PDB file of N, H, CA, C and O in Angstrom:
ATOM      1  N   UNK A   1      78.463 125.188 109.390  1.00  0.00           N
ATOM      2  CA  UNK A   1      78.486 123.811 108.887  1.00  0.00           C
ATOM      3  C   UNK A   1      79.835 123.497 108.232  1.00  0.00           C
ATOM      4  O   UNK A   1      80.429 122.452 108.497  1.00  0.00           O
ATOM      5  N   UNK A   2      80.310 124.395 107.383  1.00  0.00           N
ATOM      6  H   UNK A   2      79.828 125.244 107.167  1.00  0.00           H
ATOM      7  CA  UNK A   2      81.585 124.182 106.689  1.00  0.00           C
ATOM      8  C   UNK A   2      82.748 124.118 107.680  1.00  0.00           C
ATOM      9  O   UNK A   2      83.701 123.367 107.473  1.00  0.00           O
ATOM     10  N   UNK A   3      82.668 124.905 108.755  1.00  0.00           N
ATOM     11  H   UNK A   3      81.893 125.515 108.922  1.00  0.00           H
ATOM     12  CA  UNK A   3      83.726 124.886 109.771  1.00  0.00           C
ATOM     13  C   UNK A   3      83.766 123.529 110.469  1.00  0.00           C
ATOM     14  O   UNK A   3      84.847 123.010 110.747  1.00  0.00           O
ATOM     15  N   UNK A   4      82.598 122.949 110.756  1.00  0.00           N
ATOM     16  H   UNK A   4      81.719 123.371 110.531  1.00  0.00           H
ATOM     17  CA  UNK A   4      82.552 121.625 111.378  1.00  0.00           C
ATOM     18  C   UNK A   4      83.153 120.567 110.463  1.00  0.00           C
ATOM     19  O   UNK A   4      83.856 119.669 110.926  1.00  0.00           O
ATOM     20  N   UNK A   5      82.875 120.672 109.153  1.00  0.00           N
ATOM     21  H   UNK A   5      82.303 121.401 108.777  1.00  0.00           H
ATOM     22  CA  UNK A   5      83.428 119.711 108.194  1.00  0.00           C
ATOM     23  C   UNK A   5      84.942 119.829 108.157  1.00  0.00           C
ATOM     24  O   UNK A   5      85.639 118.815 108.109  1.00  0.00           O
ATOM     25  N   UNK A   6      85.461 121.050 108.179  1.00  0.00           N
ATOM     26  H   UNK A   6      84.895 121.873 108.218  1.00  0.00           H
ATOM     27  CA  UNK A   6      86.907 121.245 108.164  1.00  0.00           C
ATOM     28  C   UNK A   6      87.539 120.668 109.430  1.00  0.00           C
ATOM     29  O   UNK A   6      88.597 120.043 109.370  1.00  0.00           O
ATOM     30  N   UNK A   7      86.891 120.878 110.565  1.00  0.00           N
ATOM     31  H   UNK A   7      86.031 121.386 110.613  1.00  0.00           H
ATOM     32  CA  UNK A   7      87.411 120.313 111.816  1.00  0.00           C
ATOM     33  C   UNK A   7      87.426 118.791 111.746  1.00  0.00           C
ATOM     34  O   UNK A   7      88.384 118.156 112.186  1.00  0.00           O
ATOM     35  N   UNK A   8      86.369 118.205 111.195  1.00  0.00           N
ATOM     36  H   UNK A   8      85.590 118.721 110.837  1.00  0.00           H
ATOM     37  CA  UNK A   8      86.305 116.757 111.048  1.00  0.00           C
ATOM     38  C   UNK A   8      87.397 116.270 110.108  1.00  0.00           C
ATOM     39  O   UNK A   8      88.110 115.315 110.414  1.00  0.00           O
ATOM     40  N   UNK A   9      87.523 116.935 108.957  1.00  0.00           N
ATOM     41  H   UNK A   9      86.943 117.711 108.709  1.00  0.00           H
ATOM     42  CA  UNK A   9      88.574 116.556 108.000  1.00  0.00           C
ATOM     43  C   UNK A   9      89.950 116.622 108.643  1.00  0.00           C
ATOM     44  O   UNK A   9      90.772 115.726 108.458  1.00  0.00           O
ATOM     45  N   UNK A  10      90.195 117.668 109.388  1.00  0.00           N
ATOM     46  H   UNK A  10      89.526 118.397 109.538  1.00  0.00           H
ATOM     47  CA  UNK A  10      91.504 117.838 110.027  1.00  0.00           C
ATOM     48  C   UNK A  10      91.780 116.748 111.059  1.00  0.00           C
ATOM     49  O   UNK A  10      92.937 116.428 111.331  1.00  0.00           O
ATOM     50  N   UNK A  11      90.724 116.177 111.635  1.00  0.00           N
ATOM     51  H   UNK A  11      89.784 116.437 111.415  1.00  0.00           H
ATOM     52  CA  UNK A  11      90.907 115.162 112.670  1.00  0.00           C
ATOM     53  C   UNK A  11      91.077 113.752 112.103  1.00  0.00           C
ATOM     54  O   UNK A  11      91.477 112.839 112.825  1.00  0.00           O
ATOM     55  N   UNK A  12      90.774 113.570 110.816  1.00  0.00           N
ATOM     56  H   UNK A  12      90.449 114.312 110.229  1.00  0.00           H
ATOM     57  CA  UNK A  12      90.829 112.245 110.214  1.00  0.00           C
ATOM     58  C   UNK A  12      92.177 111.969 109.564  1.00  0.00           C
ATOM     59  O   UNK A  12      92.863 112.887 109.115  1.00  0.00           O
ATOM     60  N   UNK A  13      92.545 110.701 109.520  1.00  0.00           N
ATOM     61  H   UNK A  13      91.987 109.956 109.885  1.00  0.00           H
ATOM     62  CA  UNK A  13      93.774 110.267 108.858  1.00  0.00           C
ATOM     63  C   UNK A  13      93.470 110.038 107.374  1.00  0.00           C
ATOM     64  O   UNK A  13      92.450 109.443 107.028  1.00  0.00           O
ATOM     65  N   UNK A  14      94.344 110.506 106.523  1.00  0.00           N
ATOM     66  H   UNK A  14      95.173 110.990 106.804  1.00  0.00           H
ATOM     67  CA  UNK A  14      94.215 110.261 105.084  1.00  0.00           C
ATOM     68  C   UNK A  14      94.748 108.857 104.794  1.00  0.00           C
ATOM     69  O   UNK A  14      95.911 108.556 105.060  1.00  0.00           O
ATOM     70  N   UNK A  15      93.895 108.018 104.254  1.00  0.00           N
ATOM     71  H   UNK A  15      92.950 108.262 104.038  1.00  0.00           H
ATOM     72  CA  UNK A  15      94.274 106.620 104.017  1.00  0.00           C
ATOM     73  C   UNK A  15      95.451 106.514 103.050  1.00  0.00           C
ATOM     74  O   UNK A  15      96.154 105.504 103.042  1.00  0.00           O
ATOM     75  N   UNK A  16      95.670 107.543 102.239  1.00  0.00           N
ATOM     76  H   UNK A  16      95.098 108.364 102.246  1.00  0.00           H
ATOM     77  CA  UNK A  16      96.811 107.518 101.319  1.00  0.00           C
ATOM     78  C   UNK A  16      98.143 107.592 102.061  1.00  0.00           C
ATOM     79  O   UNK A  16      99.193 107.275 101.502  1.00  0.00           O
ATOM     80  N   UNK A  17      98.089 108.014 103.325  1.00  0.00           N
ATOM     81  H   UNK A  17      97.236 108.272 103.779  1.00  0.00           H
ATOM     82  CA  UNK A  17      99.309 108.100 104.135  1.00  0.00           C
ATOM     83  C   UNK A  17      99.593 106.819 104.916  1.00  0.00           C
ATOM     84  O   UNK A  17     100.647 106.689 105.539  1.00  0.00           O
ATOM     85  N   UNK A  18      98.662 105.882 104.883  1.00  0.00           N
ATOM     86  H   UNK A  18      97.806 105.988 104.377  1.00  0.00           H
ATOM     87  CA  UNK A  18      98.826 104.615 105.599  1.00  0.00           C
ATOM     88  C   UNK A  18      99.731 103.700 104.778  1.00  0.00           C
ATOM     89  O   UNK A  18      99.509 103.497 103.584  1.00  0.00           O
ATOM     90  N   UNK A  19     100.735 103.160 105.423  1.00  0.00           N
ATOM     91  H   UNK A  19     100.915 103.325 106.392  1.00  0.00           H
ATOM     92  CA  UNK A  19     101.664 102.248 104.753  1.00  0.00           C
ATOM     93  C   UNK A  19     101.592 100.882 105.420  1.00  0.00           C
ATOM     94  O   UNK A  19     101.732 100.757 106.636  1.00  0.00           O
ATOM     95  N   UNK A  20     101.372  99.866 104.600  1.00  0.00           N
ATOM     96  H   UNK A  20     101.259  99.968 103.612  1.00  0.00           H
ATOM     97  CA  UNK A  20     101.262  98.501 105.090  1.00  0.00           C
ATOM     98  C   UNK A  20     102.440  97.692 104.569  1.00  0.00           C
ATOM     99  O   UNK A  20     102.686  97.641 103.364  1.00  0.00           O
ATOM    100  N   UNK A  21     103.157  97.069 105.476  1.00  0.00           N
ATOM    101  H   UNK A  21     102.957  97.111 106.455  1.00  0.00           H
ATOM    102  CA  UNK A  21     104.274  96.195 105.120  1.00  0.00           C
ATOM    103  C   UNK A  21     103.708  94.838 104.705  1.00  0.00           C
ATOM    104  O   UNK A  21     103.268  94.057 105.548  1.00  0.00           O
ATOM    105  N   UNK A  22     103.722  94.571 103.421  1.00  0.00           N
ATOM    106  H   UNK A  22     104.079  95.206 102.736  1.00  0.00           H
ATOM    107  CA  UNK A  22     103.124  93.348 102.893  1.00  0.00           C
ATOM    108  C   UNK A  22     103.871  92.081 103.293  1.00  0.00           C
ATOM    109  O   UNK A  22     103.378  90.975 103.069  1.00  0.00           O
ATOM    110  N   UNK A  23     105.054  92.232 103.881  1.00  0.00           N
ATOM    111  H   UNK A  23     105.454  93.130 104.063  1.00  0.00           H
ATOM    112  CA  UNK A  23     105.806  91.055 104.321  1.00  0.00           C
ATOM    113  C   UNK A  23     105.349  90.566 105.694  1.00  0.00           C
ATOM    114  O   UNK A  23     105.695  89.460 106.107  1.00  0.00           O
ATOM    115  N   UNK A  24     104.575  91.389 106.397  1.00  0.00           N
ATOM    116  H   UNK A  24     104.295  92.288 106.061  1.00  0.00           H
ATOM    117  CA  UNK A  24     104.099  91.015 107.728  1.00  0.00           C
ATOM    118  C   UNK A  24     102.953  90.016 107.633  1.00  0.00           C
ATOM    119  O   UNK A  24     102.235  89.985 106.633  1.00  0.00           O
ATOM    120  N   UNK A  25     102.781  89.200 108.668  1.00  0.00           N
ATOM    121  H   UNK A  25     103.364  89.225 109.480  1.00  0.00           H
ATOM    122  CA  UNK A  25     101.601  88.328 108.729  1.00  0.00           C
ATOM    123  C   UNK A  25     100.336  89.191 108.775  1.00  0.00           C
ATOM    124  O   UNK A  25     100.388  90.351 109.183  1.00  0.00           O
ATOM    125  N   UNK A  26      99.215  88.631 108.361  1.00  0.00           N
ATOM    126  H   UNK A  26      99.172  87.688 108.029  1.00  0.00           H
ATOM    127  CA  UNK A  26      97.970  89.385 108.272  1.00  0.00           C
ATOM    128  C   UNK A  26      97.583  90.031 109.599  1.00  0.00           C
ATOM    129  O   UNK A  26      97.064  91.147 109.612  1.00  0.00           O
ATOM    130  N   UNK A  27      97.827  89.348 110.711  1.00  0.00           N
ATOM    131  H   UNK A  27      98.249  88.442 110.701  1.00  0.00           H
ATOM    132  CA  UNK A  27      97.482  89.908 112.016  1.00  0.00           C
ATOM    133  C   UNK A  27      98.275  91.190 112.296  1.00  0.00           C
ATOM    134  O   UNK A  27      97.745  92.159 112.839  1.00  0.00           O
ATOM    135  N   UNK A  28      99.542  91.173 111.917  1.00  0.00           N
ATOM    136  H   UNK A  28      99.974  90.386 111.475  1.00  0.00           H
ATOM    137  CA  UNK A  28     100.384  92.360 112.117  1.00  0.00           C
ATOM    138  C   UNK A  28      99.989  93.483 111.167  1.00  0.00           C
ATOM    139  O   UNK A  28     100.062  94.657 111.530  1.00  0.00           O
ATOM    140  N   UNK A  29      99.574  93.135 109.965  1.00  0.00           N
ATOM    141  H   UNK A  29      99.514  92.181 109.670  1.00  0.00           H
ATOM    142  CA  UNK A  29      99.081  94.159 109.020  1.00  0.00           C
ATOM    143  C   UNK A  29      97.832  94.824 109.583  1.00  0.00           C
ATOM    144  O   UNK A  29      97.677  96.043 109.507  1.00  0.00           O
ATOM    145  N   UNK A  30      96.946  94.013 110.147  1.00  0.00           N
ATOM    146  H   UNK A  30      97.072  93.023 110.208  1.00  0.00           H
ATOM    147  CA  UNK A  30      95.723  94.548 110.737  1.00  0.00           C
ATOM    148  C   UNK A  30      96.051  95.513 111.865  1.00  0.00           C
ATOM    149  O   UNK A  30      95.497  96.610 111.942  1.00  0.00           O
ATOM    150  N   UNK A  31      96.943  95.099 112.725  1.00  0.00           N
ATOM    151  H   UNK A  31      97.393  94.208 112.663  1.00  0.00           H
ATOM    152  CA  UNK A  31      97.334  95.938 113.860  1.00  0.00           C
ATOM    153  C   UNK A  31      97.957  97.255 113.370  1.00  0.00           C
ATOM    154  O   UNK A  31      97.625  98.328 113.873  1.00  0.00           O
ATOM    155  N   UNK A  32      98.833  97.165 112.416  1.00  0.00           N
ATOM    156  H   UNK A  32      99.102  96.293 112.007  1.00  0.00           H
ATOM    157  CA  UNK A  32      99.481  98.347 111.866  1.00  0.00           C
ATOM    158  C   UNK A  32      98.466  99.295 111.228  1.00  0.00           C
ATOM    159  O   UNK A  32      98.534 100.509 111.419  1.00  0.00           O
ATOM    160  N   UNK A  33      97.525  98.732 110.470  1.00  0.00           N
ATOM    161  H   UNK A  33      97.470  97.745 110.315  1.00  0.00           H
ATOM    162  CA  UNK A  33      96.499  99.546 109.820  1.00  0.00           C
ATOM    163  C   UNK A  33      95.678 100.314 110.850  1.00  0.00           C
ATOM    164  O   UNK A  33      95.484 101.523 110.723  1.00  0.00           O
ATOM    165  N   UNK A  34      95.202  99.610 111.865  1.00  0.00           N
ATOM    166  H   UNK A  34      95.360  98.629 111.968  1.00  0.00           H
ATOM    167  CA  UNK A  34      94.364 100.255 112.885  1.00  0.00           C
ATOM    168  C   UNK A  34      95.159 101.310 113.645  1.00  0.00           C
ATOM    169  O   UNK A  34      94.637 102.387 113.937  1.00  0.00           O
ATOM    170  N   UNK A  35      96.397 101.017 113.964  1.00  0.00           N
ATOM    171  H   UNK A  35      96.821 100.143 113.727  1.00  0.00           H
ATOM    172  CA  UNK A  35      97.230 102.000 114.674  1.00  0.00           C
ATOM    173  C   UNK A  35      97.423 103.262 113.837  1.00  0.00           C
ATOM    174  O   UNK A  35      97.410 104.372 114.369  1.00  0.00           O
ATOM    175  N   UNK A  36      97.600 103.092 112.534  1.00  0.00           N
ATOM    176  H   UNK A  36      97.610 102.191 112.102  1.00  0.00           H
ATOM    177  CA  UNK A  36      97.837 104.250 111.669  1.00  0.00           C
ATOM    178  C   UNK A  36      96.557 105.025 111.345  1.00  0.00           C
ATOM    179  O   UNK A  36      96.556 106.255 111.368  1.00  0.00           O
ATOM    180  N   UNK A  37      95.480 104.318 111.047  1.00  0.00           N
ATOM    181  H   UNK A  37      95.481 103.318 111.029  1.00  0.00           H
ATOM    182  CA  UNK A  37      94.259 104.967 110.580  1.00  0.00           C
ATOM    183  C   UNK A  37      93.442 105.551 111.735  1.00  0.00           C
ATOM    184  O   UNK A  37      92.593 106.417 111.524  1.00  0.00           O
ATOM    185  N   UNK A  38      93.702 105.074 112.948  1.00  0.00           N
ATOM    186  H   UNK A  38      94.391 104.371 113.118  1.00  0.00           H
ATOM    187  CA  UNK A  38      93.027 105.517 114.184  1.00  0.00           C
ATOM    188  C   UNK A  38      91.572 105.051 114.241  1.00  0.00           C
ATOM    189  O   UNK A  38      91.179 104.401 115.210  1.00  0.00           O
ATOM    190  N   UNK A  39      90.774 105.366 113.234  1.00  0.00           N
ATOM    191  H   UNK A  39      91.094 105.894 112.448  1.00  0.00           H
ATOM    192  CA  UNK A  39      89.362 104.986 113.212  1.00  0.00           C
ATOM    193  C   UNK A  39      89.081 104.293 111.872  1.00  0.00           C
ATOM    194  O   UNK A  39      88.894 104.968 110.860  1.00  0.00           O
ATOM    195  N   UNK A  40      89.051 102.972 111.855  1.00  0.00           N
ATOM    196  H   UNK A  40      89.204 102.423 112.677  1.00  0.00           H
ATOM    197  CA  UNK A  40      88.858 102.268 110.579  1.00  0.00           C
ATOM    198  C   UNK A  40      87.472 102.461 109.971  1.00  0.00           C
ATOM    199  O   UNK A  40      87.237 102.060 108.831  1.00  0.00           O
ATOM    200  N   UNK A  41      86.556 103.067 110.717  1.00  0.00           N
ATOM    201  H   UNK A  41      86.747 103.393 111.643  1.00  0.00           H
ATOM    202  CA  UNK A  41      85.203 103.296 110.217  1.00  0.00           C
ATOM    203  C   UNK A  41      85.019 104.689 109.631  1.00  0.00           C
ATOM    204  O   UNK A  41      84.012 104.960 108.978  1.00  0.00           O
ATOM    205  N   UNK A  42      85.986 105.574 109.860  1.00  0.00           N
ATOM    206  H   UNK A  42      86.804 105.354 110.390  1.00  0.00           H
ATOM    207  CA  UNK A  42      85.902 106.917 109.300  1.00  0.00           C
ATOM    208  C   UNK A  42      87.312 107.451 109.086  1.00  0.00           C
ATOM    209  O   UNK A  42      88.100 107.575 110.024  1.00  0.00           O
ATOM    210  N   UNK A  43      87.603 107.758 107.849  1.00  0.00           N
ATOM    211  H   UNK A  43      86.963 107.657 107.087  1.00  0.00           H
ATOM    212  CA  UNK A  43      88.906 108.306 107.474  1.00  0.00           C
ATOM    213  C   UNK A  43      88.681 109.210 106.278  1.00  0.00           C
ATOM    214  O   UNK A  43      87.538 109.426 105.874  1.00  0.00           O
ATOM    215  N   UNK A  44      89.729 109.731 105.716  1.00  0.00           N
ATOM    216  H   UNK A  44      90.658 109.555 106.044  1.00  0.00           H
ATOM    217  CA  UNK A  44      89.564 110.589 104.544  1.00  0.00           C
ATOM    218  C   UNK A  44      90.467 110.138 103.421  1.00  0.00           C
ATOM    219  O   UNK A  44      91.457 109.436 103.627  1.00  0.00           O
ATOM    220  N   UNK A  45      90.099 110.561 102.230  1.00  0.00           N
ATOM    221  H   UNK A  45      89.295 111.131 102.062  1.00  0.00           H
ATOM    222  CA  UNK A  45      90.931 110.437 101.031  1.00  0.00           C
ATOM    223  C   UNK A  45      90.966 111.846 100.456  1.00  0.00           C
ATOM    224  O   UNK A  45      90.023 112.289  99.800  1.00  0.00           O
ATOM    225  N   UNK A  46      92.060 112.535 100.713  1.00  0.00           N
ATOM    226  H   UNK A  46      92.826 112.175 101.246  1.00  0.00           H
ATOM    227  CA  UNK A  46      92.115 113.946 100.324  1.00  0.00           C
ATOM    228  C   UNK A  46      91.088 114.723 101.125  1.00  0.00           C
ATOM    229  O   UNK A  46      91.113 114.701 102.356  1.00  0.00           O
ATOM    230  N   UNK A  47      90.185 115.410 100.437  1.00  0.00           N
ATOM    231  H   UNK A  47      90.166 115.428  99.437  1.00  0.00           H
ATOM    232  CA  UNK A  47      89.138 116.190 101.094  1.00  0.00           C
ATOM    233  C   UNK A  47      87.814 115.441 101.169  1.00  0.00           C
ATOM    234  O   UNK A  47      86.782 116.039 101.475  1.00  0.00           O
ATOM    235  N   UNK A  48      87.833 114.138 100.892  1.00  0.00           N
ATOM    236  H   UNK A  48      88.671 113.653 100.644  1.00  0.00           H
ATOM    237  CA  UNK A  48      86.614 113.331 100.919  1.00  0.00           C
ATOM    238  C   UNK A  48      86.560 112.495 102.198  1.00  0.00           C
ATOM    239  O   UNK A  48      87.483 111.738 102.495  1.00  0.00           O
ATOM    240  N   UNK A  49      85.484 112.641 102.937  1.00  0.00           N
ATOM    241  H   UNK A  49      84.734 113.256 102.695  1.00  0.00           H
ATOM    242  CA  UNK A  49      85.282 111.851 104.153  1.00  0.00           C
ATOM    243  C   UNK A  49      84.686 110.507 103.752  1.00  0.00           C
ATOM    244  O   UNK A  49      83.725 110.441 102.985  1.00  0.00           O
ATOM    245  N   UNK A  50      85.276 109.436 104.286  1.00  0.00           N
ATOM    246  H   UNK A  50      86.056 109.491 104.909  1.00  0.00           H
ATOM    247  CA  UNK A  50      84.798 108.082 104.001  1.00  0.00           C
ATOM    248  C   UNK A  50      84.289 107.470 105.297  1.00  0.00           C
ATOM    249  O   UNK A  50      85.005 107.401 106.295  1.00  0.00           O
ATOM    250  N   UNK A  51      83.032 107.025 105.260  1.00  0.00           N
ATOM    251  H   UNK A  51      82.450 107.081 104.449  1.00  0.00           H
ATOM    252  CA  UNK A  51      82.448 106.310 106.394  1.00  0.00           C
ATOM    253  C   UNK A  51      82.210 104.877 105.944  1.00  0.00           C
ATOM    254  O   UNK A  51      81.565 104.640 104.923  1.00  0.00           O
ATOM    255  N   UNK A  52      82.725 103.935 106.698  1.00  0.00           N
ATOM    256  H   UNK A  52      83.249 104.127 107.528  1.00  0.00           H
ATOM    257  CA  UNK A  52      82.631 102.524 106.334  1.00  0.00           C
ATOM    258  C   UNK A  52      81.499 101.873 107.112  1.00  0.00           C
ATOM    259  O   UNK A  52      81.385 102.038 108.326  1.00  0.00           O
ATOM    260  N   UNK A  53      80.665 101.132 106.394  1.00  0.00           N
ATOM    261  H   UNK A  53      80.758 100.998 105.407  1.00  0.00           H
ATOM    262  CA  UNK A  53      79.632 100.320 107.033  1.00  0.00           C
ATOM    263  C   UNK A  53      79.522  99.030 106.232  1.00  0.00           C
ATOM    264  O   UNK A  53      80.013  98.940 105.107  1.00  0.00           O
ATOM    265  N   UNK A  54      78.883  98.051 106.814  1.00  0.00           N
ATOM    266  H   UNK A  54      78.484  98.124 107.728  1.00  0.00           H
ATOM    267  CA  UNK A  54      78.798  96.748 106.179  1.00  0.00           C
ATOM    268  C   UNK A  54      77.344  96.330 106.031  1.00  0.00           C
ATOM    269  O   UNK A  54      76.494  96.632 106.869  1.00  0.00           O
ATOM    270  N   UNK A  55      77.089  95.631 104.946  1.00  0.00           N
ATOM    271  H   UNK A  55      77.779  95.385 104.265  1.00  0.00           H
ATOM    272  CA  UNK A  55      75.746  95.115 104.697  1.00  0.00           C
ATOM    273  C   UNK A  55      75.457  93.942 105.625  1.00  0.00           C
ATOM    274  O   UNK A  55      76.371  93.330 106.177  1.00  0.00           O
ATOM    275  N   UNK A  56      74.211  93.648 105.782  1.00  0.00           N
ATOM    276  H   UNK A  56      73.468  94.145 105.334  1.00  0.00           H
ATOM    277  CA  UNK A  56      73.778  92.526 106.604  1.00  0.00           C
ATOM    278  C   UNK A  56      73.946  91.235 105.789  1.00  0.00           C
ATOM    279  O   UNK A  56      73.016  90.787 105.119  1.00  0.00           O
ATOM    280  N   UNK A  57      75.142  90.652 105.858  1.00  0.00           N
ATOM    281  H   UNK A  57      75.898  91.016 106.403  1.00  0.00           H
ATOM    282  CA  UNK A  57      75.450  89.437 105.104  1.00  0.00           C
ATOM    283  C   UNK A  57      76.053  88.405 106.041  1.00  0.00           C
ATOM    284  O   UNK A  57      76.192  88.647 107.240  1.00  0.00           O
ATOM    285  N   UNK A  58      76.402  87.273 105.497  1.00  0.00           N
ATOM    286  H   UNK A  58      76.289  87.076 104.523  1.00  0.00           H
ATOM    287  CA  UNK A  58      77.040  86.220 106.282  1.00  0.00           C
ATOM    288  C   UNK A  58      78.497  86.551 106.593  1.00  0.00           C
ATOM    289  O   UNK A  58      79.061  86.011 107.545  1.00  0.00           O
ATOM    290  N   UNK A  59      79.115  87.437 105.797  1.00  0.00           N
ATOM    291  H   UNK A  59      78.657  87.875 105.024  1.00  0.00           H
ATOM    292  CA  UNK A  59      80.508  87.804 106.040  1.00  0.00           C
ATOM    293  C   UNK A  59      80.607  88.653 107.295  1.00  0.00           C
ATOM    294  O   UNK A  59      79.783  89.539 107.524  1.00  0.00           O
ATOM    295  N   UNK A  60      81.608  88.382 108.096  1.00  0.00           N
ATOM    296  H   UNK A  60      82.278  87.663 107.911  1.00  0.00           H
ATOM    297  CA  UNK A  60      81.805  89.139 109.325  1.00  0.00           C
ATOM    298  C   UNK A  60      82.643  90.383 109.051  1.00  0.00           C
ATOM    299  O   UNK A  60      83.249  90.519 107.988  1.00  0.00           O
ATOM    300  N   UNK A  61      82.665  91.271 110.010  1.00  0.00           N
ATOM    301  H   UNK A  61      82.173  91.161 110.873  1.00  0.00           H
ATOM    302  CA  UNK A  61      83.523  92.440 109.927  1.00  0.00           C
ATOM    303  C   UNK A  61      84.973  91.999 109.752  1.00  0.00           C
ATOM    304  O   UNK A  61      85.715  92.565 108.948  1.00  0.00           O
ATOM    305  N   UNK A  62      85.359  90.994 110.507  1.00  0.00           N
ATOM    306  H   UNK A  62      84.756  90.535 111.160  1.00  0.00           H
ATOM    307  CA  UNK A  62      86.725  90.480 110.414  1.00  0.00           C
ATOM    308  C   UNK A  62      87.024  89.947 109.008  1.00  0.00           C
ATOM    309  O   UNK A  62      88.107  90.186 108.474  1.00  0.00           O
ATOM    310  N   UNK A  63      86.071  89.227 108.411  1.00  0.00           N
ATOM    311  H   UNK A  63      85.191  89.033 108.846  1.00  0.00           H
ATOM    312  CA  UNK A  63      86.255  88.719 107.039  1.00  0.00           C
ATOM    313  C   UNK A  63      86.529  89.880 106.073  1.00  0.00           C
ATOM    314  O   UNK A  63      87.463  89.830 105.272  1.00  0.00           O
ATOM    315  N   UNK A  64      85.710  90.908 106.162  1.00  0.00           N
ATOM    316  H   UNK A  64      84.951  90.949 106.812  1.00  0.00           H
ATOM    317  CA  UNK A  64      85.868  92.061 105.273  1.00  0.00           C
ATOM    318  C   UNK A  64      87.160  92.806 105.533  1.00  0.00           C
ATOM    319  O   UNK A  64      87.816  93.271 104.601  1.00  0.00           O
ATOM    320  N   UNK A  65      87.519  92.918 106.780  1.00  0.00           N
ATOM    321  H   UNK A  65      86.986  92.540 107.537  1.00  0.00           H
ATOM    322  CA  UNK A  65      88.757  93.622 107.141  1.00  0.00           C
ATOM    323  C   UNK A  65      89.971  92.859 106.630  1.00  0.00           C
ATOM    324  O   UNK A  65      90.893  93.459 106.078  1.00  0.00           O
ATOM    325  N   UNK A  66      89.978  91.550 106.809  1.00  0.00           N
ATOM    326  H   UNK A  66      89.228  91.063 107.258  1.00  0.00           H
ATOM    327  CA  UNK A  66      91.083  90.726 106.317  1.00  0.00           C
ATOM    328  C   UNK A  66      91.166  90.822 104.788  1.00  0.00           C
ATOM    329  O   UNK A  66      92.263  90.918 104.236  1.00  0.00           O
ATOM    330  N   UNK A  67      90.034  90.796 104.111  1.00  0.00           N
ATOM    331  H   UNK A  67      89.143  90.718 104.559  1.00  0.00           H
ATOM    332  CA  UNK A  67      90.024  90.935 102.651  1.00  0.00           C
ATOM    333  C   UNK A  67      90.577  92.286 102.213  1.00  0.00           C
ATOM    334  O   UNK A  67      91.317  92.373 101.234  1.00  0.00           O
ATOM    335  N   UNK A  68      90.212  93.341 102.945  1.00  0.00           N
ATOM    336  H   UNK A  68      89.610  93.270 103.741  1.00  0.00           H
ATOM    337  CA  UNK A  68      90.720  94.678 102.625  1.00  0.00           C
ATOM    338  C   UNK A  68      92.244  94.712 102.762  1.00  0.00           C
ATOM    339  O   UNK A  68      92.933  95.189 101.861  1.00  0.00           O
ATOM    340  N   UNK A  69      92.768  94.216 103.868  1.00  0.00           N
ATOM    341  H   UNK A  69      92.208  93.828 104.600  1.00  0.00           H
ATOM    342  CA  UNK A  69      94.213  94.251 104.089  1.00  0.00           C
ATOM    343  C   UNK A  69      94.961  93.327 103.131  1.00  0.00           C
ATOM    344  O   UNK A  69      96.069  93.649 102.702  1.00  0.00           O
ATOM    345  N   UNK A  70      94.377  92.204 102.797  1.00  0.00           N
ATOM    346  H   UNK A  70      93.477  91.942 103.145  1.00  0.00           H
ATOM    347  CA  UNK A  70      95.029  91.280 101.884  1.00  0.00           C
ATOM    348  C   UNK A  70      95.147  91.885 100.494  1.00  0.00           C
ATOM    349  O   UNK A  70      96.035  91.513  99.727  1.00  0.00           O
ATOM    350  N   UNK A  71      94.255  92.817 100.164  1.00  0.00           N
ATOM    351  H   UNK A  71      93.533  93.119 100.787  1.00  0.00           H
ATOM    352  CA  UNK A  71      94.297  93.435  98.839  1.00  0.00           C
ATOM    353  C   UNK A  71      95.276  94.599  98.770  1.00  0.00           C
ATOM    354  O   UNK A  71      95.520  95.130  97.687  1.00  0.00           O
ATOM    355  N   UNK A  72      95.842  95.006  99.903  1.00  0.00           N
ATOM    356  H   UNK A  72      95.644  94.575 100.783  1.00  0.00           H
ATOM    357  CA  UNK A  72      96.774  96.156  99.910  1.00  0.00           C
ATOM    358  C   UNK A  72      98.178  95.706  99.589  1.00  0.00           C
ATOM    359  O   UNK A  72      99.095  96.526  99.548  1.00  0.00           O
TER     360      UNK A  72
END
């Protein structure tokens, strides 16, 4: 089990290594983020695996994603 976790950790991008150019338009920031993070639904922060999911609300995935990037 621990070996599988290590393999998963090794395959994930650490979000602390993602760099967003705040001078870019939001669409370009989104593209840059996805290109760098590889999988926006699963990444790591150090040795912690982060899985992203969204609640059943009126906000769309795009709304939440734009809000996330705008806050960076």
